[in-house]
C-alpha positions in Angstrom: 16.7 -0.7 -32.9 14.5 -3.1 -30.9 11.3 -4.4 -32.5 8.4 -3.9 -30.1 5.6 -5.1 -32.4 3.6 -7.8 -30.7 4.4 -11.4 -31.7 2.0 -13.8 -30.0 4.1 -16.8 -31.1 7.1 -15.6 -29.0 5.3 -13.6 -26.4 7.4 -10.5 -27.3 6.2 -6.9 -27.7 3.2 -5.1 -26.2 -0.5 -5.4 -26.8 -3.7 -3.9 -25.5 -6.8 -6.1 -25.2 -10.4 -5.1 -24.5 -12.2 -7.9 -22.7 -15.8 -8.4 -21.7 -16.4 -11.2 -19.2 -19.8 -12.9 -18.9 -21.1 -15.1 -16.2 -21.5 -14.7 -12.4 -18.9 -12.0 -12.3 -20.5 -9.3 -10.2 -20.8 -9.4 -6.4 -18.1 -12.0 -6.2 -15.0 -9.8 -5.9 -14.1 -10.1 -9.6 -13.0 -6.4 -10.1 -10.8 -6.3 -7.0 -9.3 -9.7 -7.9 -8.7 -8.4 -11.5 -6.9 -5.3 -10.2 -4.6 -7.5 -7.9 -3.9 -10.0 -10.7 -3.2 -7.3 -13.3 -0.8 -5.5 -10.9 1.0 -8.7 -10.2 1.7 -8.9 -13.9 2.7 -5.2 -14.1 -0.1 -4.6 -16.6 -1.8 -1.2 -17.1 -5.4 -0.5 -17.9 -8.7 -0.7 -16.1 -11.7 -2.8 -15.0 -15.3 -2.0 -14.3 -18.8 -3.5 -13.9 -21.3 -2.9 -16.6 -25.0 -2.4 -16.0 -25.7 -5.5 -18.2 -24.1 -7.7 -15.5 -20.7 -8.2 -17.3 -17.3 -7.0 -16.3 -15.2 -5.1 -18.8 -11.5 -4.6 -18.8 -8.6 -3.3 -20.8 -5.2 -5.0 -20.3 -2.0 -3.4 -21.7 1.5 -4.9 -21.5 3.8 -7.6 -22.9 2.0 -10.2 -25.0 2.8 -13.1 -22.6 1.6 -11.2 -19.5 -1.6 -10.1 -21.2 -2.3 -13.7 -22.4 -1.6 -14.9 -18.8 -4.1 -12.4 -17.5 -6.8 -13.4 -20.0 -6.2 -17.1 -19.0 -6.6 -16.2 -15.3 -9.8 -14.3 -16.1 -11.3 -17.5 -17.4 -11.0 -18.9 -13.9 -11.6 -15.7 -11.9 -11.9 -15.5 -8.1 -13.3 -18.3 -5.9 -17.0 -17.6 -6.2 -17.1 -16.4 -9.8 -18.4 -18.4 -12.8 -17.0 -17.3 -16.1 -19.2 -18.4 -19.0 -17.5 -16.5 -21.8 -14.8 -13.8 -22.5 -15.1 -11.6 -25.6 -11.7 -10.3 -26.6 -10.7 -7.6 -29.2 -7.8 -5.3 -29.7 -8.1 -2.2 -27.5 -8.0 1.2 -29.1 -6.6 2.8 -25.9 -3.3 2.5 -24.1 -0.8 4.7 -22.4 -2.1 4.1 -18.9 0.3 4.6 -16.0 -1.2 1.9 -13.8 -4.2 -0.5 -13.4 -7.4 0.9 -11.8 -10.9 0.0 -10.9 -13.4 2.3 -12.6 -17.0 3.1 -11.8 -19.8 1.1 -13.3 -20.8 2.0 -16.9 
């Protein structure tokens, strides 16, 4: 039997992370960029703008790929300025793809 529990030290297993990105992240193509980057990494989940000016996302997949995505989110697309990313374990998973959702 294969152990699929997440192990951040080895990058093995799957995790789900809820991220809230603060800074100049709306009106700079951040959501579309996030969809492209998440799909390149074969992650599932979603991304959306929030009315408070942040971007919110859930990334699900192998530990190393989710960590790579979070790292990329710190940079963002060309005109973005990321000040801070809040991360916590996501309570949802089981997505079949990665999608852009409406503003919440």
